[in-house]
C-alpha positions in Angstrom: -6.7 38.7 20.7 -8.8 36.0 22.3 -7.3 32.5 22.7 -10.5 31.1 21.2 -9.5 32.5 17.9 -6.2 30.7 18.0 -8.0 27.4 18.8 -10.4 28.2 15.9 -7.6 27.2 13.6 -8.7 23.6 14.3 -12.3 24.4 13.2 -13.4 21.8 10.7 -14.5 24.2 8.0 -11.1 25.8 8.0 -9.3 22.5 8.3 -11.0 21.1 5.2 -9.6 23.9 3.1 -6.1 23.4 4.5 -6.5 19.6 4.2 -6.7 20.1 0.4 -3.2 21.5 0.5 -1.9 18.5 2.4 -3.3 15.8 0.2 -0.9 13.8 -1.9 -0.7 15.2 -5.4 -3.6 13.6 -7.3 -2.8 10.4 -9.1 1.0 10.5 -9.0 2.8 7.4 -9.9 1.9 6.0 -6.4 0.4 3.1 -8.3 3.8 2.4 -9.9 3.7 -1.2 -8.9 0.4 -1.4 -10.8 1.9 0.1 -13.9 5.1 -1.8 -14.2 4.4 -5.0 -16.0 4.1 -8.2 -14.2 4.4 -7.0 -10.6 1.9 -8.7 -8.2 1.3 -9.0 -4.5 3.1 -11.7 -2.4 -0.1 -13.6 -2.0 -0.5 -14.0 -5.8 3.1 -14.8 -6.6 3.7 -18.1 -8.4 5.7 -20.8 -6.7 9.1 -21.0 -8.3 9.6 -24.6 -7.0 6.7 -25.7 -9.1 8.2 -24.0 -12.1 11.5 -25.8 -11.7 9.9 -29.2 -11.1 9.2 -31.7 -13.8 11.4 -30.0 -16.3 12.6 -33.2 -18.1 10.0 -32.8 -20.9 10.9 -29.2 -21.8 13.9 -27.8 -23.6 16.4 -25.6 -21.7 15.1 -22.5 -23.5 11.5 -23.3 -22.5 12.6 -23.9 -18.9 14.4 -20.5 -18.9 11.3 -18.7 -20.4 9.0 -20.3 -17.7 11.3 -19.3 -14.9 11.7 -15.8 -16.3 7.9 -15.4 -16.5 7.6 -16.5 -12.8 10.3 -14.0 -11.8 8.7 -11.3 -13.8 5.5 -11.9 -12.0 7.4 -11.5 -8.7 8.9 -8.2 -9.8 12.4 -9.6 -10.0 13.0 -7.8 -13.2 16.8 -8.1 -13.6 16.8 -11.8 -12.8 13.8 -12.4 -15.2 15.6 -10.5 -18.0 18.7 -12.7 -17.4 16.5 -15.8 -18.0 14.9 -14.4 -21.1 18.2 -13.4 -22.6 19.7 -16.8 -21.9 16.7 -18.4 -23.6 17.3 -16.1 -26.6 20.9 -17.2 -26.8 19.7 -20.8 -26.5 17.8 -20.4 -29.7 14.3 -19.0 -28.8 14.1 -15.9 -31.0 10.4 -15.6 -30.7 8.8 -12.1 -30.6 7.2 -13.1 -27.2 10.7 -13.6 -25.6 11.8 -10.2 -27.1 8.6 -8.6 -25.6 9.3 -10.2 -22.2 12.8 -8.7 -22.2 11.2 -5.3 -22.9 8.8 -5.6 -20.0 11.8 -6.4 -17.7 13.5 -3.3 -19.0 10.4 -1.2 -18.1 10.4 -2.8 -14.6 14.1 -1.9 -14.2 13.2 1.7 -15.3 15.5 1.5 -18.3 12.9 3.4 -20.3 15.0 4.6 -23.2 16.3 1.1 -24.0 12.8 -0.4 -23.5 11.3 2.2 -26.0 14.1 1.5 -28.5 13.5 -2.3 -28.3 9.8 -1.8 -28.5 10.0 0.0 -31.9 12.5 -2.6 -33.1 10.1 -5.4 -32.2 7.2 -3.7 -33.9 9.3 -3.1 -37.0 10.2 -6.8 -37.2 6.8 -8.2 -36.1 4.0 -5.7 -36.8 1.5 -8.3 -35.5 2.9 -7.7 -31.9 0.3 -5.0 -31.2 0.4 -5.6 -27.4 3.7 -3.7 -27.5 1.6 -0.5 -28.0 0.4 -0.9 -24.4 4.0 -1.3 -23.3 4.9 1.9 -25.2 2.0 3.6 -23.4 3.4 2.5 -20.1 6.8 3.8 -20.9 5.3 7.2 -22.0 3.3 7.4 -18.8 6.2 6.6 -16.5 8.3 9.2 -18.2 5.4 11.7 -17.7 4.7 12.1 -21.4 1.0 11.8 -20.9 -0.2 12.8 -24.4 2.1 10.2 -26.0 0.8 7.6 -23.4 -2.7 8.4 -24.6 -1.7 8.1 -28.2 -0.1 4.7 -27.8 -3.0 3.4 -25.6 -5.5 4.6 -28.2 -3.6 2.6 -30.9 -3.9 -0.5 -28.8 -7.6 0.1 -28.1 -8.4 0.7 -31.8 -7.0 -2.8 -32.5 -8.8 -4.4 -29.5 -5.6 -5.3 -27.8 -5.4 -5.7 -24.0 -8.4 -3.4 -23.6 -8.3 -3.4 -19.8 -4.7 -2.4 -19.6 -4.9 0.2 -22.5 -8.0 1.9 -21.0 -6.4 1.9 -17.6 -3.3 3.7 -18.8 -5.3 6.1 -20.9 -7.6 6.9 -17.9 -4.5 7.4 -15.7 -2.9 9.7 -18.3 -6.0 11.8 -18.7 -6.4 12.1 -15.0 -2.8 13.4 -14.7 -3.7 16.0 -17.3 -6.7 17.0 -15.3 -9.3 15.6 -17.7 -11.2 13.8 -15.0 -14.4 13.2 -16.8 -12.6 11.6 -19.8 -10.5 9.6 -17.3 -13.7 8.4 -15.6 -15.2 7.1 -18.9 -12.0 5.2 -19.7 -11.6 3.6 -16.3 -15.2 2.4 -16.5 -14.3 0.6 -19.8 -11.2 -0.9 -18.1 -13.3 -2.2 -15.2 -15.7 -3.8 -17.6 -12.8 -5.5 -19.4 -10.9 -6.4 -16.2 -12.1 -10.0 -16.2 -9.8 -10.6 -19.1 -6.0 -11.0 -19.0 -4.3 -8.0 -17.4 -0.9 -7.3 -16.1 -1.9 -4.9 -13.4 -2.7 -5.7 -9.8 -6.3 -6.7 -9.5 -7.3 -3.8 -7.3 -5.5 -1.2 -9.4 -8.5 -0.2 -11.6 -10.7 0.3 -8.5 -8.0 2.4 -6.8 -7.8 4.6 -9.9 -11.6 4.7 -10.2 -11.8 5.9 -6.6 -9.1 8.5 -7.0 -10.8 10.0 -10.1 -14.2 10.1 -8.4 -12.6 11.7 -5.4 -11.2 14.5 -7.6 -14.7 15.0 -9.1 -16.1 15.4 -5.5 -18.2 12.2 -5.8 -17.0 10.9 -2.5 -19.8 8.4 -1.9 -19.1 6.7 -5.2 -15.4 6.9 -4.5 -15.9 5.1 -1.2 -17.7 2.3 -3.1 -14.8 2.0 -5.5 -12.3 1.7 -2.6 -14.5 -0.9 -1.0 -14.3 -2.9 -4.2 -10.5 -2.6 -4.1 -10.6 -3.9 -0.5 -12.7 -6.9 -1.6 -9.9 -7.8 -4.0 -7.1 -7.0 -1.5 -8.3 -6.6 2.1 -4.8 -5.2 3.1 -4.7 -2.5 0.5 -3.3 0.6 2.2 -4.0 2.7 -0.9 -7.7 1.8 -0.6 -7.9 2.5 3.1 -6.1 5.8 2.7 -8.6 6.7 -0.1 -11.5 5.9 2.2 -10.0 7.9 5.0 -9.5 11.0 2.8 -13.1 10.7 1.5 -14.5 10.6 5.0 -12.4 13.6 5.9 -13.8 15.5 2.9 -17.3 14.5 3.9 -16.6 15.7 7.5 -17.4 12.2 8.9 -14.7 12.2 11.5 -16.0 9.1 13.3 -15.9 7.0 10.1 -12.4 8.3 9.3 -11.3 7.4 12.8 -12.4 3.8 12.3 -10.5 3.6 9.0 -7.4 5.0 10.7 -7.7 2.2 13.3 -7.9 -0.4 10.6 -4.8 1.1 8.9 -3.0 0.8 12.3 -3.7 -2.9 12.4 -2.5 -3.6 8.9 0.7 -1.5 8.8 1.4 0.5 12.0 4.6 2.1 10.7 3.4 3.3 7.3 3.6 7.0 6.9 -0.1 7.0 5.7 -1.1 5.3 9.0 0.8 7.8 11.1 -0.8 10.7 9.2 -4.3 9.3 9.5 -4.0 8.5 13.2 -2.5 11.8 14.1 -5.3 13.7 12.4 -8.1 11.5 13.6 -7.0 11.4 17.2 -6.7 15.2 17.2 -10.2 15.6 15.8 -11.3 13.6 18.9 -9.3 16.0 21.0 -7.0 13.1 22.1 -4.1 15.5 21.8 -1.4 13.5 23.6 -2.0 10.4 21.4 -2.2 12.6 18.3 1.0 14.4 19.1 2.8 11.0 19.5 1.6 9.8 16.1 2.5 13.2 14.5 6.0 13.1 16.1 6.6 9.6 14.6 5.3 10.8 11.2 7.6 13.8 11.5 10.6 11.6 12.2 9.8 9.3 9.3 9.3 12.1 6.8 12.3 14.4 7.1 11.7 16.5 4.0 8.0 16.8 4.6 6.5 19.9 6.3 3.1 18.4 6.8 3.8 16.3 10.0 5.3 19.4 11.7 2.2 21.4 11.1 0.0 18.5 12.2 2.0 18.0 15.4 1.7 21.8 16.2 -2.1 21.5 16.2 -2.0 18.9 18.9 0.6 20.8 20.9 -1.6 23.9 20.7 -4.5 21.8 22.0 -2.3 20.8 24.9 -1.3 24.4 25.5 2.4 23.7 24.8 2.9 26.9 23.0 6.7 27.0 22.7 6.8 23.4 21.4 4.1 24.3 18.9 6.1 27.3 17.7 9.2 25.1 17.3 7.3 22.6 15.2 5.9 25.3 12.9 9.3 26.9 12.5 10.8 23.5 11.6 8.0 23.1 9.0 9.2 26.4 7.4 12.8 25.1 7.4 11.6 22.1 5.5 9.4 24.1 3.1 9.6 27.9 3.3 6.4 28.2 1.1 4.2 25.9 3.2 1.0 27.9 3.5 -0.5 26.0 6.5 2.8 26.6 8.4 2.9 30.3 7.5 -0.7 30.8 8.5 -0.6 28.7 11.7 2.6 30.2 13.0 1.4 33.8 12.3 -1.8 33.0 14.1 0.1 31.5 17.1 2.4 34.5 17.3 -0.5 37.0 17.3 -2.9 35.4 19.7 -0.9 33.1 22.0 -1.7 33.5 25.7 2.0 33.3 26.5 3.5 36.8 26.0 6.9 35.2 25.5 5.6 33.5 22.3 3.7 36.5 20.9 5.4 38.5 18.2 3.0 40.6 16.2 5.6 42.1 13.9 6.9 38.7 12.8 3.3 37.4 12.6 2.5 40.3 10.1 5.5 39.3 8.0 4.5 35.6 7.9 0.8 36.4 7.2 1.7 38.9 4.5 3.9 36.3 2.7 1.2 33.7 3.0 -1.4 36.0 1.5 0.9 36.8 -1.4 1.6 33.1 -2.0 -2.1 32.3 -2.0 -2.8 35.2 -4.3 -5.0 36.9 -1.7 -7.8 34.4 -2.0 -7.7 32.7 1.4 -10.0 34.2 4.0 -8.2 32.5 7.0 -4.9 33.9 5.9 -6.2 37.4 5.3 -7.9 37.3 8.7 -4.6 36.3 10.3 -2.9 39.3 8.7 -5.7 41.5 10.0 -5.1 40.2 13.5 -1.4 40.9 13.2 -2.1 44.5 12.2 -4.7 44.9 15.0 -2.2 43.6 17.6 0.1 46.5 16.5 -2.7 49.1 16.8 -3.3 49.3 13.0 -7.0 49.1 13.5 -8.0 50.7 10.2 -5.9 48.3 8.1 -7.3 45.4 10.2 -10.9 46.4 9.5 -10.2 46.6 5.8 -8.6 43.2 5.7 -11.5 41.6 7.7 -14.0 43.1 5.2 -12.0 41.6 2.4 -12.0 38.2 4.1 -15.7 38.3 4.7 -16.3 39.1 1.0 -14.4 35.9 0.1 -16.1 33.6 2.6 -19.1 31.6 1.3 -22.4 32.7 2.7 -22.9 29.4 4.6 -19.4 29.3 6.1 -19.3 28.7 9.8 -16.5 31.2 10.2 -18.6 34.2 9.1 -20.0 35.0 12.6 -16.5 34.9 14.1 -15.0 37.1 11.4 -17.8 39.6 11.7 -17.3 39.8 15.4 -13.6 40.4 14.9 -14.2 43.1 12.4 -16.6 44.8 14.9 -13.8 44.6 17.5 -11.3 46.2 15.2 -13.8 48.9 14.2 -14.4 49.7 17.8 -10.6 50.0 18.4 -10.4 52.3 15.4 -13.2 54.5 16.8 -11.4 54.7 20.2 -8.1 55.5 18.5 -9.7 58.3 16.5 -11.4 59.8 19.6 -8.1 59.6 21.5 -6.3 61.4 18.7 -9.0 64.1 18.6 -8.7 64.7 22.3 -4.9 64.9 22.1 -5.2 67.5 19.3 -7.7 69.5 21.3 -5.5 69.5 24.3 -2.6 70.7 22.2 -4.7 73.5 20.7 -5.6 74.7 24.2 
């Protein structure tokens, strides 16, 4: 098996398919800080010294409420709740103080108690309709997305905190895979975002970009992320979104520049290490890429992705044993990691180093990968074909390559390579048959 086929695993058309497997799960609670009420960035935090100054004209309860609001805005939920509860004991039994306590409970992730108190507040004060948005947040954060949509819809029907309610409803629909509905809702949230909102200012743009990215509208997604960066120029979420869009658009140069920007802002972030490892490898700067991947691997112990990424650069450097070790570690971390199964099988079947090659083990790995992918991945089927061919199973190899070619799109850059491989396997089968006929003739004589 030619070494070129091993190196073809870095081919961009193949990589894009594998990259989809590596992406963070769409719209997880990565924006948790946006969803939890009151949390803001350090640059937007209120000055507590200003809150505590000139307090002589306000009652102790008022002072406690103001300090609690400032702490809530800083994300200091336990301390804020302590202030609000002290204000309550000091005589401020207003529904607003009760609501602030509930918001703190959400921030502390005490969702059951927060939900119970929310229903109690609505029972005592039906006019406190903003609590429906809080209930929507609780439902979202406990992954009850239909209930989150229901509560958000109640808030929207009463015209309450439209930006926040539409944001949560968009997020919940996106988590359910209803991306077009989510897109319609986030557009309403953006239109209303000039009003009072409890989420980070860039949050709607980040969600807008993530939804557009899932709808394969990458250029529009890039614009959404650019708007997020105008609000917060240091938003790693926005930069990562841009980097992923450029990767999907096969614009490696633009992706490289975004990775460099991420490196300036937060050089130790896992997202930075990932982006730099991939982008430097795409520029064939394998030594630099391998260093970033190794740092990513050390920082993400349960994650198989950095091991697979590091192996790609090690293969580019011709360090076959180290590449095999990295892929084997990936499978220790996740024994169902398709990229690791496929890449290790490919390495074992086509490595120039005979000490690394192991066609039987390669067949086992590729077979498992094909089964896990429900036999719909042409690269994995082609790898299984190569493993069979390396063992002299030419007829099986031809059948598998035919199957992979049927699955490949007509414009895929891999078609020519796959057709050549099938032709090689077919030639090997013809030779094997001719040899068998000669042997039978010799025996007959």
